[in-house]
N, C-alpha and C positions, 0 to 999 in steps of 0.2 A: 145507807141500808146495811143492816146487820145480816150477814149470811149465816144460816144455821143448818146443821145436819142432825137435828134431834131425831133420835130413834133409828138413825141410819147405821148399818153394820158395814164397817170398812176394814179391809185387809190391806196392810201396807208392808210390802217386802223391803227388806233392808231398813226397817223402821227403827233400828236401835242406834243409829248414828247419822251424823251429817244431815243431808236434806231429808232423809227418811225420818229421822228423829223430829225435825221441825214439823214435818207433815203430821206425824203422830200426835204431837202436842197441839197443833192448831186445830186438827180435826176433833180431838177430844174436847178442847175448849168450846168448839161449836156444837157440842152435844152428841157427837158420834160415839158409837161403841167401837173402840179401836182394837184391832187384832194385829199385833206386831209379829211378823214372820221374819226371822233372822237366824243366821248361823251362830252368832255370838249371843248365847243365852244370857250371859252376865250383863252385857250392855243393854240388851232388850229389857231385862228385868229392872234395871235401874231406871230406864225411861218409863216403863209401866208404873213403877212405884211412885215416881214423881207425878205422873198423871193422876194416879189415885189420890195422892196427897192433896192435890188441887181440886178434888171432887169429881174427876173424870172417870171414865170406864176404859180399862185397858187389860188385854190378855196377851200372853206371850206364847208363841209357837216356834219351837226350834226346828228349822228346816234348812235344807240345801236346795235352793231354787233350781239347780241344774238337774235334780232328781224328780221325775214326774210323780213317783210314788209318794214322796214327801209332800208335794204340793197338793195332790189329790186327797191324801189322808187329812191334811190340815183343813182344806176347804170343806170336806165332808164333816169334820168335827165342828167347824164354825156353823155350818148349816144346821147340824143337829142341835147344837146348843142355843143358837141365836134365832133359828127359824128362817133366816134369810141371809143373803149377801147382796148388799146394795152397791158397794164400791170396791173396786180393786185398784190399788196403786202399784204398778210394776216399777219399783224404784231400785231394787238391788242391782248392783253393777260393779264392775271392776275396770281399772284403767290399764292401758298398755302404751308404752312409748317406743317408737321405732319405725323406720321406713320399711318398705317391702323386703329389702335385703337383710334388715335387722330383725325381722319377724320370723321366728322358727315355726315349724309345724305345731310344736307343743304350745307355743305362745298363742297361735291362732285357735287351736282347739280349746285352750283354757278360756279365752275371752268369748269364744262362741258359746261354750257351755253355760256361762253365767248370763251374758248380755243378750244372747239370742234365744237359746233354748230355755233359759230361765224365764224370759218374757212369755214365750210360747206356753211353757208349763203353767205359768200363772193364769193366763187367759183360758187355757184348756180346763183348768181345775174349777173355774167358776161358771163357765159358759152355760152348762146345763141348768144350773140353779137360776141364773138370770133369765134364760129362755122360759123356764117354767113360771117365773114371776111376771114375765112380760115387762121387765124393767131392770136396768142396771147401768152402771157407769164404769168404764175402764179408762184409766189414765196411765200412759206409758212414759217413761223417762227417756226421751231422745237426747239430742245435743245439737249444738251448732255444727258439730262434725257430721251430722246426718245430711247436711245440705251444702257444706263447704269443704274444700280440700285443705285440711290443716297439715302443716309439715310434721313429719315424724309421728303420725298417728294412724298408720295403716290399718292395724287390727282393730283399734278402737273405732275408727271411722266406718269400717266394714260392719261392725256390730250395730252401731247406731243408725246406719243407713237401713239395715234390716228392721230395726225397731220402727222406723218411720213407715216403711211400706207394709209391715204387718198391721200397723195402726189403720192405714187406709183400707186394707182389705177387710179387716174385721168390722170396721165401721159400716162398710157397704153390705157385707153379708148378713148383718143382724139388724138392719133398719126395721124390718117388720116385727121385731121383738122388742122394740123400744129400748134397745141397748145402744148407748152412745159410747164411742171410743175416740179419744183424742190423745195427743202427746204434747209435751212441752219440750222446748229446746233451750236449755240453759247454756250460757257462756261460762266463763270461769266463776265459780261460786266459792267463797271462803269457807272451807270445811277443814276438819282435822287432816284429811287426805292431802290438801294443798300444803299445809304446814309441814307435814311429814315429807312430802316430795321435795320441798325447798331445803329442808334440813339435811336430807340424804344427798341431794345433788349439788348443793351450794353451801357447804359448811363454812361458817364464818362470814357468809355474805347474805344471811337470811333477810335482813331488813332491806338491803339493796334490791334483792331479787323479788321480794314481795312487792315493792314499789314498782319495779319494772313490769311484772306480770299484771299488776293492777291497772297500769296505764295502757295495756293492750285492748282494754274496753274503751271505746270512745267516750263513755260517760266518766271515765277517770278512776274507777274503782271496781273491785270485785263485787259480785252480788252476794246477798245474804241468804242463808238457808230459809229464813222466815219469809223472805220475799217470794221464793219459789213455792213455799207452803201456802201462802195466801192466794197465789194464782191457782194452785191445785184445788184449794177450797172452792173458789169461784167455779172452776170448770166442772167440779163434781156436784155442784149444787143445782137446784131447780132454776136458779137465776140464769144458768147457762144451758137451758133445755133446748135451745135452737142451735147449739154448737155440737157438731160431730164430724169426724173425718178431717180434723184440723190439726196442724202443727203450730203451736203458739211459741214464738221465741221469747225468751226472757234473758236478754243478752247485752244490755247496756249500749245498744246500737251497733253491736259487732257485725251483724250480717249486712246491714244496709248502709252503715256510715263509715266503715273502715275503707280507707283508700291507700 
């Protein structure tokens, strides 16, 4: 079954790189009008240009998801120009490595601003439009860290736990408006961030550490951004109309099969 999003208007935060880029491309291929919301205007424009070259529709909005004024202005612009907002993908996020003792107040504030307040700002900016339409889909990017105790991920786990519970409460609060809200929980996905992390922390041992990190997933490899994007496509389509208030792992067996 081919899943389509024809004439759907989708906002994707952090849509200029990594998982967000893959979602932007997959959604455009499925017929959605894609609005890439990203701090990095150059990367976002490159993705949008590639989408247009392939016959898709894509617009770019330069925003800081941690600033509510940016997100509200962007959502209002999309609504004014497109007439509706059907889908929000809250994908923008940052990582942080460290235990409780290694996490400073500044570290915690920084990750909260993007990963928690940014998700809140995204949902806040579209909810009135979706309520008026009596229809909408919100998909938040959680993590296996939302439900597991990962070592040296204190701040990151805090933020992704908040994403999970925000998803549950929004799904419940807006049932009567036909607004579905879910999240996905990836394990390690092979993105440019992973390559940069390995290069920075394990110089000269990149290939070795890539293999080691890949094998932490029981399936034996890292996930691909496109695999997350295809799951997002399904969850945001009418094929998933009976799914809301759910956290969907995409983790190579990490949560249930790791011993």
